[in-house]
CHARMM internal coordinates of N, CA and C (Angstrom, degrees):
IC EDIT
DIST 1 N 1 CA 1.5001
DIST 1 CA 1 C 1.5572
ANGL 1 N 1 CA 1 C 103.47
DIST 1 C 2 N 1.3718
ANGL 1 CA 1 C 2 N 109.48
DIHE 1 N 1 CA 1 C 2 N 123.43
DIST 2 N 2 CA 1.4912
ANGL 1 C 2 N 2 CA 115.15
DIHE 1 CA 1 C 2 N 2 CA -178.42
DIST 2 CA 2 C 1.5836
ANGL 2 N 2 CA 2 C 109.84
DIHE 1 C 2 N 2 CA 2 C -85.11
DIST 2 C 3 N 1.2820
ANGL 2 CA 2 C 3 N 120.35
DIHE 2 N 2 CA 2 C 3 N -10.52
DIST 3 N 3 CA 1.4614
ANGL 2 C 3 N 3 CA 122.40
DIHE 2 CA 2 C 3 N 3 CA 176.11
DIST 3 CA 3 C 1.4659
ANGL 3 N 3 CA 3 C 115.78
DIHE 2 C 3 N 3 CA 3 C -90.41
DIST 3 C 4 N 1.3107
ANGL 3 CA 3 C 4 N 125.49
DIHE 3 N 3 CA 3 C 4 N 11.61
DIST 4 N 4 CA 1.3395
ANGL 3 C 4 N 4 CA 125.44
DIHE 3 CA 3 C 4 N 4 CA -177.82
DIST 4 CA 4 C 1.5398
ANGL 4 N 4 CA 4 C 113.60
DIHE 3 C 4 N 4 CA 4 C -57.17
DIST 4 C 5 N 1.2950
ANGL 4 CA 4 C 5 N 116.18
DIHE 4 N 4 CA 4 C 5 N -46.77
DIST 5 N 5 CA 1.4088
ANGL 4 C 5 N 5 CA 117.63
DIHE 4 CA 4 C 5 N 5 CA -179.43
DIST 5 CA 5 C 1.5920
ANGL 5 N 5 CA 5 C 114.14
DIHE 4 C 5 N 5 CA 5 C -63.88
DIST 5 C 6 N 1.3037
ANGL 5 CA 5 C 6 N 114.00
DIHE 5 N 5 CA 5 C 6 N -35.45
DIST 6 N 6 CA 1.4822
ANGL 5 C 6 N 6 CA 112.21
DIHE 5 CA 5 C 6 N 6 CA 170.01
DIST 6 CA 6 C 1.4435
ANGL 6 N 6 CA 6 C 118.45
DIHE 5 C 6 N 6 CA 6 C -69.89
DIST 6 C 7 N 1.3850
ANGL 6 CA 6 C 7 N 115.51
DIHE 6 N 6 CA 6 C 7 N -35.71
DIST 7 N 7 CA 1.5144
ANGL 6 C 7 N 7 CA 120.77
DIHE 6 CA 6 C 7 N 7 CA 170.48
DIST 7 CA 7 C 1.4617
ANGL 7 N 7 CA 7 C 115.08
DIHE 6 C 7 N 7 CA 7 C -53.71
DIST 7 C 8 N 1.3733
ANGL 7 CA 7 C 8 N 116.85
DIHE 7 N 7 CA 7 C 8 N -47.76
DIST 8 N 8 CA 1.4655
ANGL 7 C 8 N 8 CA 125.58
DIHE 7 CA 7 C 8 N 8 CA -169.60
DIST 8 CA 8 C 1.6501
ANGL 8 N 8 CA 8 C 102.79
DIHE 7 C 8 N 8 CA 8 C -73.99
DIST 8 C 9 N 1.2703
ANGL 8 CA 8 C 9 N 116.85
DIHE 8 N 8 CA 8 C 9 N -36.97
DIST 9 N 9 CA 1.4775
ANGL 8 C 9 N 9 CA 119.91
DIHE 8 CA 8 C 9 N 9 CA -179.65
DIST 9 CA 9 C 1.4444
ANGL 9 N 9 CA 9 C 110.98
DIHE 8 C 9 N 9 CA 9 C -64.67
DIST 9 C 10 N 1.3492
ANGL 9 CA 9 C 10 N 115.14
DIHE 9 N 9 CA 9 C 10 N -46.53
DIST 10 N 10 CA 1.5484
ANGL 9 C 10 N 10 CA 118.42
DIHE 9 CA 9 C 10 N 10 CA -179.72
DIST 10 CA 10 C 1.5399
ANGL 10 N 10 CA 10 C 108.46
DIHE 9 C 10 N 10 CA 10 C -66.08
DIST 10 C 11 N 1.3804
ANGL 10 CA 10 C 11 N 116.27
DIHE 10 N 10 CA 10 C 11 N -36.01
DIST 11 N 11 CA 1.4918
ANGL 10 C 11 N 11 CA 117.83
DIHE 10 CA 10 C 11 N 11 CA 178.48
DIST 11 CA 11 C 1.4922
ANGL 11 N 11 CA 11 C 111.94
DIHE 10 C 11 N 11 CA 11 C -60.23
DIST 11 C 12 N 1.4303
ANGL 11 CA 11 C 12 N 112.20
DIHE 11 N 11 CA 11 C 12 N -45.40
DIST 12 N 12 CA 1.5069
ANGL 11 C 12 N 12 CA 116.91
DIHE 11 CA 11 C 12 N 12 CA -177.94
DIST 12 CA 12 C 1.4831
ANGL 12 N 12 CA 12 C 105.66
DIHE 11 C 12 N 12 CA 12 C -63.25
DIST 12 C 13 N 1.2922
ANGL 12 CA 12 C 13 N 124.53
DIHE 12 N 12 CA 12 C 13 N -42.64
DIST 13 N 13 CA 1.3988
ANGL 12 C 13 N 13 CA 122.84
DIHE 12 CA 12 C 13 N 13 CA -178.69
DIST 13 CA 13 C 1.5760
ANGL 13 N 13 CA 13 C 113.60
DIHE 12 C 13 N 13 CA 13 C -63.20
DIST 13 C 14 N 1.2560
ANGL 13 CA 13 C 14 N 115.58
DIHE 13 N 13 CA 13 C 14 N -44.72
DIST 14 N 14 CA 1.5019
ANGL 13 C 14 N 14 CA 119.12
DIHE 13 CA 13 C 14 N 14 CA 173.04
DIST 14 CA 14 C 1.5473
ANGL 14 N 14 CA 14 C 113.32
DIHE 13 C 14 N 14 CA 14 C -59.58
DIST 14 C 15 N 1.2327
ANGL 14 CA 14 C 15 N 118.61
DIHE 14 N 14 CA 14 C 15 N -48.82
DIST 15 N 15 CA 1.3987
ANGL 14 C 15 N 15 CA 120.87
DIHE 14 CA 14 C 15 N 15 CA 177.53
DIST 15 CA 15 C 1.5374
ANGL 15 N 15 CA 15 C 111.18
DIHE 14 C 15 N 15 CA 15 C -62.17
DIST 15 C 16 N 1.2802
ANGL 15 CA 15 C 16 N 119.69
DIHE 15 N 15 CA 15 C 16 N -42.04
DIST 16 N 16 CA 1.4517
ANGL 15 C 16 N 16 CA 120.79
DIHE 15 CA 15 C 16 N 16 CA 177.43
DIST 16 CA 16 C 1.5615
ANGL 16 N 16 CA 16 C 113.78
DIHE 15 C 16 N 16 CA 16 C -62.55
DIST 16 C 17 N 1.3167
ANGL 16 CA 16 C 17 N 114.23
DIHE 16 N 16 CA 16 C 17 N -42.65
DIST 17 N 17 CA 1.4631
ANGL 16 C 17 N 17 CA 118.01
DIHE 16 CA 16 C 17 N 17 CA -179.33
DIST 17 CA 17 C 1.5081
ANGL 17 N 17 CA 17 C 107.22
DIHE 16 C 17 N 17 CA 17 C -66.04
DIST 17 C 18 N 1.4011
ANGL 17 CA 17 C 18 N 119.34
DIHE 17 N 17 CA 17 C 18 N -43.67
DIST 18 N 18 CA 1.4380
ANGL 17 C 18 N 18 CA 120.56
DIHE 17 CA 17 C 18 N 18 CA -179.60
DIST 18 CA 18 C 1.5453
ANGL 18 N 18 CA 18 C 115.28
DIHE 17 C 18 N 18 CA 18 C -61.94
DIST 18 C 19 N 1.3686
ANGL 18 CA 18 C 19 N 111.82
DIHE 18 N 18 CA 18 C 19 N -37.45
DIST 19 N 19 CA 1.4417
ANGL 18 C 19 N 19 CA 109.80
DIHE 18 CA 18 C 19 N 19 CA 172.34
DIST 19 CA 19 C 1.4761
ANGL 19 N 19 CA 19 C 118.65
DIHE 18 C 19 N 19 CA 19 C -73.56
DIST 19 C 20 N 1.3601
ANGL 19 CA 19 C 20 N 121.12
DIHE 19 N 19 CA 19 C 20 N -25.63
DIST 20 N 20 CA 1.4388
ANGL 19 C 20 N 20 CA 123.30
DIHE 19 CA 19 C 20 N 20 CA 170.68
DIST 20 CA 20 C 1.5755
ANGL 20 N 20 CA 20 C 111.53
DIHE 19 C 20 N 20 CA 20 C -66.87
DIST 20 C 21 N 1.2634
ANGL 20 CA 20 C 21 N 112.03
DIHE 20 N 20 CA 20 C 21 N -37.79
DIST 21 N 21 CA 1.4401
ANGL 20 C 21 N 21 CA 117.81
DIHE 20 CA 20 C 21 N 21 CA -177.45
DIST 21 CA 21 C 1.6324
ANGL 21 N 21 CA 21 C 106.85
DIHE 20 C 21 N 21 CA 21 C -70.53
DIST 21 C 22 N 1.3256
ANGL 21 CA 21 C 22 N 115.35
DIHE 21 N 21 CA 21 C 22 N -39.74
DIST 22 N 22 CA 1.4188
ANGL 21 C 22 N 22 CA 116.65
DIHE 21 CA 21 C 22 N 22 CA 174.77
DIST 22 CA 22 C 1.5699
ANGL 22 N 22 CA 22 C 116.60
DIHE 21 C 22 N 22 CA 22 C -65.93
DIST 22 C 23 N 1.4081
ANGL 22 CA 22 C 23 N 113.84
DIHE 22 N 22 CA 22 C 23 N -34.84
DIST 23 N 23 CA 1.4422
ANGL 22 C 23 N 23 CA 116.20
DIHE 22 CA 22 C 23 N 23 CA 172.40
DIST 23 CA 23 C 1.5233
ANGL 23 N 23 CA 23 C 114.99
DIHE 22 C 23 N 23 CA 23 C -67.18
DIST 23 C 24 N 1.3421
ANGL 23 CA 23 C 24 N 117.60
DIHE 23 N 23 CA 23 C 24 N -31.86
DIST 24 N 24 CA 1.4630
ANGL 23 C 24 N 24 CA 123.84
DIHE 23 CA 23 C 24 N 24 CA 177.56
DIST 24 CA 24 C 1.5311
ANGL 24 N 24 CA 24 C 105.64
DIHE 23 C 24 N 24 CA 24 C -68.59
DIST 24 C 25 N 1.3240
ANGL 24 CA 24 C 25 N 120.69
DIHE 24 N 24 CA 24 C 25 N -44.12
DIST 25 N 25 CA 1.3897
ANGL 24 C 25 N 25 CA 125.76
DIHE 24 CA 24 C 25 N 25 CA 178.83
DIST 25 CA 25 C 1.6195
ANGL 25 N 25 CA 25 C 107.17
DIHE 24 C 25 N 25 CA 25 C -61.43
DIST 25 C 26 N 1.1996
ANGL 25 CA 25 C 26 N 118.11
DIHE 25 N 25 CA 25 C 26 N -47.57
DIST 26 N 26 CA 1.5370
ANGL 25 C 26 N 26 CA 120.35
DIHE 25 CA 25 C 26 N 26 CA -177.29
DIST 26 CA 26 C 1.5680
ANGL 26 N 26 CA 26 C 108.49
DIHE 25 C 26 N 26 CA 26 C -58.39
DIST 26 C 27 N 1.3672
ANGL 26 CA 26 C 27 N 113.85
DIHE 26 N 26 CA 26 C 27 N -41.56
DIST 27 N 27 CA 1.4992
ANGL 26 C 27 N 27 CA 119.70
DIHE 26 CA 26 C 27 N 27 CA -175.44
DIST 27 CA 27 C 1.5272
ANGL 27 N 27 CA 27 C 104.34
DIHE 26 C 27 N 27 CA 27 C -66.01
DIST 27 C 28 N 1.2937
ANGL 27 CA 27 C 28 N 118.16
DIHE 27 N 27 CA 27 C 28 N -44.60
DIST 28 N 28 CA 1.5029
ANGL 27 C 28 N 28 CA 121.29
DIHE 27 CA 27 C 28 N 28 CA -168.12
DIST 28 CA 28 C 1.5978
ANGL 28 N 28 CA 28 C 107.49
DIHE 27 C 28 N 28 CA 28 C -72.69
DIST 28 C 29 N 1.3265
ANGL 28 CA 28 C 29 N 122.95
DIHE 28 N 28 CA 28 C 29 N -24.85
DIST 29 N 29 CA 1.3495
ANGL 28 C 29 N 29 CA 121.62
DIHE 28 CA 28 C 29 N 29 CA 173.64
DIST 29 CA 29 C 1.5038
ANGL 29 N 29 CA 29 C 119.26
DIHE 28 C 29 N 29 CA 29 C -87.11
DIST 29 C 30 N 1.3505
ANGL 29 CA 29 C 30 N 111.32
DIHE 29 N 29 CA 29 C 30 N -2.11
DIST 30 N 30 CA 1.4485
ANGL 29 C 30 N 30 CA 120.88
DIHE 29 CA 29 C 30 N 30 CA 173.65
DIST 30 CA 30 C 1.5630
ANGL 30 N 30 CA 30 C 114.35
DIHE 29 C 30 N 30 CA 30 C 94.14
DIST 30 C 31 N 1.2301
ANGL 30 CA 30 C 31 N 117.41
DIHE 30 N 30 CA 30 C 31 N 18.41
DIST 31 N 31 CA 1.4745
ANGL 30 C 31 N 31 CA 122.29
DIHE 30 CA 30 C 31 N 31 CA -179.91
DIST 31 CA 31 C 1.5770
ANGL 31 N 31 CA 31 C 105.36
DIHE 30 C 31 N 31 CA 31 C -73.36
DIST 31 C 32 N 1.4165
ANGL 31 CA 31 C 32 N 112.79
DIHE 31 N 31 CA 31 C 32 N 148.41
DIST 32 N 32 CA 1.3757
ANGL 31 C 32 N 32 CA 118.22
DIHE 31 CA 31 C 32 N 32 CA -178.36
DIST 32 CA 32 C 1.6092
ANGL 32 N 32 CA 32 C 110.38
DIHE 31 C 32 N 32 CA 32 C -67.24
DIST 32 C 33 N 1.1683
ANGL 32 CA 32 C 33 N 120.21
DIHE 32 N 32 CA 32 C 33 N 124.29
DIST 33 N 33 CA 1.5349
ANGL 32 C 33 N 33 CA 119.90
DIHE 32 CA 32 C 33 N 33 CA -179.21
DIST 33 CA 33 C 1.4086
ANGL 33 N 33 CA 33 C 117.35
DIHE 32 C 33 N 33 CA 33 C -81.54
DIST 33 C 34 N 1.3559
ANGL 33 CA 33 C 34 N 117.02
DIHE 33 N 33 CA 33 C 34 N -12.70
DIST 34 N 34 CA 1.6635
ANGL 33 C 34 N 34 CA 116.49
DIHE 33 CA 33 C 34 N 34 CA 177.55
DIST 34 CA 34 C 1.4264
ANGL 34 N 34 CA 34 C 116.41
DIHE 33 C 34 N 34 CA 34 C -49.83
DIST 34 C 35 N 1.2047
ANGL 34 CA 34 C 35 N 115.84
DIHE 34 N 34 CA 34 C 35 N -51.14
DIST 35 N 35 CA 1.5001
ANGL 34 C 35 N 35 CA 120.20
DIHE 34 CA 34 C 35 N 35 CA -174.74
DIST 35 CA 35 C 1.6544
ANGL 35 N 35 CA 35 C 112.35
DIHE 34 C 35 N 35 CA 35 C -72.80
DIST 35 C 36 N 1.3944
ANGL 35 CA 35 C 36 N 112.40
DIHE 35 N 35 CA 35 C 36 N -23.93
DIST 36 N 36 CA 1.5548
ANGL 35 C 36 N 36 CA 115.73
DIHE 35 CA 35 C 36 N 36 CA -178.98
DIST 36 CA 36 C 1.3917
ANGL 36 N 36 CA 36 C 110.03
DIHE 35 C 36 N 36 CA 36 C -98.28
DIST 36 C 37 N 1.2821
ANGL 36 CA 36 C 37 N 128.46
DIHE 36 N 36 CA 36 C 37 N 13.09
DIST 37 N 37 CA 1.5018
ANGL 36 C 37 N 37 CA 126.44
DIHE 36 CA 36 C 37 N 37 CA -178.93
DIST 37 CA 37 C 1.4702
ANGL 37 N 37 CA 37 C 107.74
DIHE 36 C 37 N 37 CA 37 C -73.95
DIST 37 C 38 N 1.2699
ANGL 37 CA 37 C 38 N 121.66
DIHE 37 N 37 CA 37 C 38 N -41.75
DIST 38 N 38 CA 1.4705
ANGL 37 C 38 N 38 CA 124.20
DIHE 37 CA 37 C 38 N 38 CA -179.07
DIST 38 CA 38 C 1.5834
ANGL 38 N 38 CA 38 C 110.07
DIHE 37 C 38 N 38 CA 38 C -59.17
DIST 38 C 39 N 1.3170
ANGL 38 CA 38 C 39 N 109.35
DIHE 38 N 38 CA 38 C 39 N -40.77
DIST 39 N 39 CA 1.5555
ANGL 38 C 39 N 39 CA 116.11
DIHE 38 CA 38 C 39 N 39 CA -179.44
DIST 39 CA 39 C 1.5575
ANGL 39 N 39 CA 39 C 108.12
DIHE 38 C 39 N 39 CA 39 C -63.51
DIST 39 C 40 N 1.2208
ANGL 39 CA 39 C 40 N 117.36
DIHE 39 N 39 CA 39 C 40 N -39.44
DIST 40 N 40 CA 1.4016
ANGL 39 C 40 N 40 CA 121.12
DIHE 39 CA 39 C 40 N 40 CA 176.33
DIST 40 CA 40 C 1.6435
ANGL 40 N 40 CA 40 C 114.10
DIHE 39 C 40 N 40 CA 40 C -59.04
DIST 40 C 41 N 1.4277
ANGL 40 CA 40 C 41 N 108.29
DIHE 40 N 40 CA 40 C 41 N -46.99
DIST 41 N 41 CA 1.4822
ANGL 40 C 41 N 41 CA 110.85
DIHE 40 CA 40 C 41 N 41 CA 178.89
DIST 41 CA 41 C 1.4913
ANGL 41 N 41 CA 41 C 112.76
DIHE 40 C 41 N 41 CA 41 C -66.21
DIST 41 C 42 N 1.3879
ANGL 41 CA 41 C 42 N 117.00
DIHE 41 N 41 CA 41 C 42 N -38.79
DIST 42 N 42 CA 1.5633
ANGL 41 C 42 N 42 CA 118.81
DIHE 41 CA 41 C 42 N 42 CA 174.85
DIST 42 CA 42 C 1.3900
ANGL 42 N 42 CA 42 C 108.79
DIHE 41 C 42 N 42 CA 42 C -61.12
DIST 42 C 43 N 1.4302
ANGL 42 CA 42 C 43 N 122.04
DIHE 42 N 42 CA 42 C 43 N -43.83
DIST 43 N 43 CA 1.4784
ANGL 42 C 43 N 43 CA 120.40
DIHE 42 CA 42 C 43 N 43 CA -178.75
DIST 43 CA 43 C 1.5827
ANGL 43 N 43 CA 43 C 111.90
DIHE 42 C 43 N 43 CA 43 C -63.01
DIST 43 C 44 N 1.2667
ANGL 43 CA 43 C 44 N 116.77
DIHE 43 N 43 CA 43 C 44 N -33.82
DIST 44 N 44 CA 1.5118
ANGL 43 C 44 N 44 CA 117.72
DIHE 43 CA 43 C 44 N 44 CA 177.89
DIST 44 CA 44 C 1.4657
ANGL 44 N 44 CA 44 C 108.03
DIHE 43 C 44 N 44 CA 44 C -69.26
DIST 44 C 45 N 1.3845
ANGL 44 CA 44 C 45 N 121.57
DIHE 44 N 44 CA 44 C 45 N -37.57
DIST 45 N 45 CA 1.4088
ANGL 44 C 45 N 45 CA 127.92
DIHE 44 CA 44 C 45 N 45 CA -178.50
DIST 45 CA 45 C 1.5530
ANGL 45 N 45 CA 45 C 106.58
DIHE 44 C 45 N 45 CA 45 C -64.62
DIST 45 C 46 N 1.3770
ANGL 45 CA 45 C 46 N 118.94
DIHE 45 N 45 CA 45 C 46 N -47.89
DIST 46 N 46 CA 1.4453
ANGL 45 C 46 N 46 CA 124.20
DIHE 45 CA 45 C 46 N 46 CA 173.73
DIST 46 CA 46 C 1.5911
ANGL 46 N 46 CA 46 C 117.04
DIHE 45 C 46 N 46 CA 46 C -48.64
DIST 46 C 47 N 1.4197
ANGL 46 CA 46 C 47 N 103.72
DIHE 46 N 46 CA 46 C 47 N -48.39
DIST 47 N 47 CA 1.5015
ANGL 46 C 47 N 47 CA 111.83
DIHE 46 CA 46 C 47 N 47 CA -177.36
DIST 47 CA 47 C 1.5988
ANGL 47 N 47 CA 47 C 107.74
DIHE 46 C 47 N 47 CA 47 C -65.38
DIST 47 C 48 N 1.3517
ANGL 47 CA 47 C 48 N 113.29
DIHE 47 N 47 CA 47 C 48 N -44.68
DIST 48 N 48 CA 1.5097
ANGL 47 C 48 N 48 CA 114.90
DIHE 47 CA 47 C 48 N 48 CA 179.15
DIST 48 CA 48 C 1.5555
ANGL 48 N 48 CA 48 C 111.83
DIHE 47 C 48 N 48 CA 48 C -59.43
DIST 48 C 49 N 1.3747
ANGL 48 CA 48 C 49 N 113.59
DIHE 48 N 48 CA 48 C 49 N -48.71
DIST 49 N 49 CA 1.4385
ANGL 48 C 49 N 49 CA 113.54
DIHE 48 CA 48 C 49 N 49 CA 178.70
DIST 49 CA 49 C 1.5038
ANGL 49 N 49 CA 49 C 117.40
DIHE 48 C 49 N 49 CA 49 C -59.77
DIST 49 C 50 N 1.3216
ANGL 49 CA 49 C 50 N 112.70
DIHE 49 N 49 CA 49 C 50 N -39.81
DIST 50 N 50 CA 1.5145
ANGL 49 C 50 N 50 CA 117.42
DIHE 49 CA 49 C 50 N 50 CA 174.62
DIST 50 CA 50 C 1.4563
ANGL 50 N 50 CA 50 C 113.30
DIHE 49 C 50 N 50 CA 50 C -56.01
DIST 50 C 51 N 1.3515
ANGL 50 CA 50 C 51 N 117.69
DIHE 50 N 50 CA 50 C 51 N -49.52
DIST 51 N 51 CA 1.4059
ANGL 50 C 51 N 51 CA 122.89
DIHE 50 CA 50 C 51 N 51 CA -178.41
DIST 51 CA 51 C 1.5521
ANGL 51 N 51 CA 51 C 112.72
DIHE 50 C 51 N 51 CA 51 C -63.45
DIST 51 C 52 N 1.4295
ANGL 51 CA 51 C 52 N 114.86
DIHE 51 N 51 CA 51 C 52 N -38.35
DIST 52 N 52 CA 1.4128
ANGL 51 C 52 N 52 CA 118.21
DIHE 51 CA 51 C 52 N 52 CA 176.37
DIST 52 CA 52 C 1.6185
ANGL 52 N 52 CA 52 C 110.62
DIHE 51 C 52 N 52 CA 52 C -65.60
DIST 52 C 53 N 1.2475
ANGL 52 CA 52 C 53 N 116.31
DIHE 52 N 52 CA 52 C 53 N -39.08
DIST 53 N 53 CA 1.4590
ANGL 52 C 53 N 53 CA 128.20
DIHE 52 CA 52 C 53 N 53 CA -179.94
DIST 53 CA 53 C 1.5339
ANGL 53 N 53 CA 53 C 108.40
DIHE 52 C 53 N 53 CA 53 C -58.91
DIST 53 C 54 N 1.3323
ANGL 53 CA 53 C 54 N 114.59
DIHE 53 N 53 CA 53 C 54 N -50.40
DIST 54 N 54 CA 1.4888
ANGL 53 C 54 N 54 CA 118.43
DIHE 53 CA 53 C 54 N 54 CA -178.79
DIST 54 CA 54 C 1.5012
ANGL 54 N 54 CA 54 C 112.13
DIHE 53 C 54 N 54 CA 54 C -65.77
DIST 54 C 55 N 1.4355
ANGL 54 CA 54 C 55 N 112.06
DIHE 54 N 54 CA 54 C 55 N -43.54
DIST 55 N 55 CA 1.4955
ANGL 54 C 55 N 55 CA 111.65
DIHE 54 CA 54 C 55 N 55 CA 179.89
DIST 55 CA 55 C 1.6048
ANGL 55 N 55 CA 55 C 110.95
DIHE 54 C 55 N 55 CA 55 C -65.39
DIST 55 C 56 N 1.2352
ANGL 55 CA 55 C 56 N 118.84
DIHE 55 N 55 CA 55 C 56 N -39.31
DIST 56 N 56 CA 1.4271
ANGL 55 C 56 N 56 CA 121.83
DIHE 55 CA 55 C 56 N 56 CA 174.72
DIST 56 CA 56 C 1.4748
ANGL 56 N 56 CA 56 C 118.77
DIHE 55 C 56 N 56 CA 56 C -63.00
DIST 56 C 57 N 1.4137
ANGL 56 CA 56 C 57 N 113.31
DIHE 56 N 56 CA 56 C 57 N -34.92
DIST 57 N 57 CA 1.4571
ANGL 56 C 57 N 57 CA 114.67
DIHE 56 CA 56 C 57 N 57 CA 172.46
DIST 57 CA 57 C 1.4698
ANGL 57 N 57 CA 57 C 112.45
DIHE 56 C 57 N 57 CA 57 C -69.22
DIST 57 C 58 N 1.3143
ANGL 57 CA 57 C 58 N 117.53
DIHE 57 N 57 CA 57 C 58 N -39.72
DIST 58 N 58 CA 1.4965
ANGL 57 C 58 N 58 CA 120.68
DIHE 57 CA 57 C 58 N 58 CA 175.36
DIST 58 CA 58 C 1.4992
ANGL 58 N 58 CA 58 C 115.88
DIHE 57 C 58 N 58 CA 58 C -62.68
DIST 58 C 59 N 1.4577
ANGL 58 CA 58 C 59 N 115.50
DIHE 58 N 58 CA 58 C 59 N -33.09
DIST 59 N 59 CA 1.4511
ANGL 58 C 59 N 59 CA 117.13
DIHE 58 CA 58 C 59 N 59 CA -179.55
DIST 59 CA 59 C 1.5733
ANGL 59 N 59 CA 59 C 109.52
DIHE 58 C 59 N 59 CA 59 C -76.79
DIST 59 C 60 N 1.3091
ANGL 59 CA 59 C 60 N 118.66
DIHE 59 N 59 CA 59 C 60 N -32.75
DIST 60 N 60 CA 1.4450
ANGL 59 C 60 N 60 CA 119.50
DIHE 59 CA 59 C 60 N 60 CA -176.40
DIST 60 CA 60 C 1.5393
ANGL 60 N 60 CA 60 C 104.85
DIHE 59 C 60 N 60 CA 60 C -76.80
DIST 60 C 61 N 1.3535
ANGL 60 CA 60 C 61 N 120.36
DIHE 60 N 60 CA 60 C 61 N -29.78
DIST 61 N 61 CA 1.4086
ANGL 60 C 61 N 61 CA 118.82
DIHE 60 CA 60 C 61 N 61 CA -177.67
DIST 61 CA 61 C 1.6577
ANGL 61 N 61 CA 61 C 106.51
DIHE 60 C 61 N 61 CA 61 C -72.59
DIST 61 C 62 N 1.2624
ANGL 61 CA 61 C 62 N 118.46
DIHE 61 N 61 CA 61 C 62 N -31.84
DIST 62 N 62 CA 1.4658
ANGL 61 C 62 N 62 CA 122.01
DIHE 61 CA 61 C 62 N 62 CA 177.69
DIST 62 CA 62 C 1.5108
ANGL 62 N 62 CA 62 C 108.71
DIHE 61 C 62 N 62 CA 62 C -65.50
DIST 62 C 63 N 1.2958
ANGL 62 CA 62 C 63 N 120.48
DIHE 62 N 62 CA 62 C 63 N -49.16
DIST 63 N 63 CA 1.4987
ANGL 62 C 63 N 63 CA 127.00
DIHE 62 CA 62 C 63 N 63 CA -172.60
DIST 63 CA 63 C 1.5053
ANGL 63 N 63 CA 63 C 111.58
DIHE 62 C 63 N 63 CA 63 C -60.46
END
COOR INIT
IC SEED 1 N 1 CA 1 C
IC BUILD
């Protein structure tokens, strides 16, 4: 399947956004954010890697 890189990038993007939403929810209900901060950083990293992967896939498809 030639679209595996696109699929994994979209999956990273979805998982990252879901983790960020979960973090915002935990903050809104008053949960301590100290132990969840690393999760937020990892989620942002997933979103960035997902976006980079999608852009890279689209660039390689054009070339």
